[in-house]
N, C-alpha and C positions, 0 to 999 in steps of 0.2 A: 393570585398570589395560589406557591408553589407545591405541591404534596411531599412529604416525605418517602424518603425507600432509604430500603436497605446497602440494593446495590448499585447505578444506575445499570438502566437497559442497554441491550448488544447496538450497536453502531452509534455508541456513545461515551465519552471521557466524564473523566469524574473534576472537580475540581477541587480537592483537597484544601479552597481557605477559602476557597464564596460557598462552600457544600452543592452544587447545582453541577446539571450533569449540561453536556453539552452531545447537541452529535456532531460526529464526524466529519469534515468533506468528500467536498466530493468526489463519489464507489468510493468509495472507502467501507469495508465491513466492522472494521477491528482497528483503534491510534489508542499513537499513544506520547504523552505529554505535551503535543499543544496536538487542533484535530485537523491539520492537515499533515499529519507521522502518520501515517497509514501500516498498521502490522500488517492486516488482508482492503485485499479488493471483495468487490463486491465483481455476480458472474458475468467475462466475456470483455474483464480489465484484470490489466498485469501489473504489480506490484513491481518499479523500476524506482533503483540506486544505483548511484553511483562510488559512491563514497565509503563501497562494505559496511553500511549498518541495517540491522533492523528492521529499520521502521523506511520506507519511505513515499515515492508517488505515484498515486493510482492511473495508466496510460490505457489507450485502447486502443496500442497498436508502439509498441519494443523501437525505439530509436535503432538509427541503422548504427550497424555494429552488436546490436545486439538481437536476441531472438527471444520468445515468447514459450512457455515450455508448459501454459493453461492457466499457472497461477501468476508466477516470478517471469522477473525480463534477467535476462542470462547473456555474459557477455561468449562471443562468436570466436572463435576460436582465434590465435593472431593472423593464422592464413588465410583468415576471409573476413572483404571487406564489410558482405552481410550473409547474413544465415537463415535457413530453420530450422535446425538446429545444432550443436557443439561445432560439431563438423561437417554437417551441408551446404562449404561455400553456395 
């Protein structure tokens, strides 16, 4: 049997229909809409999304053509195939 709370704790998402708190997906420190739609990631992980939305997936390393600023994966300059910063090819 569950416990009634005023708000879901950190690292969880509220289901406004069933009124349950669900744990965010792997390495997400906060999420929105679905448990695998991360807003922020645990330390050492970077938020990646290539759709231009605020949510995404937490990765330990950004894909080729992207670099981590420590919190998010960001796209490299178009002149770079790989980079460690926007213009650091």
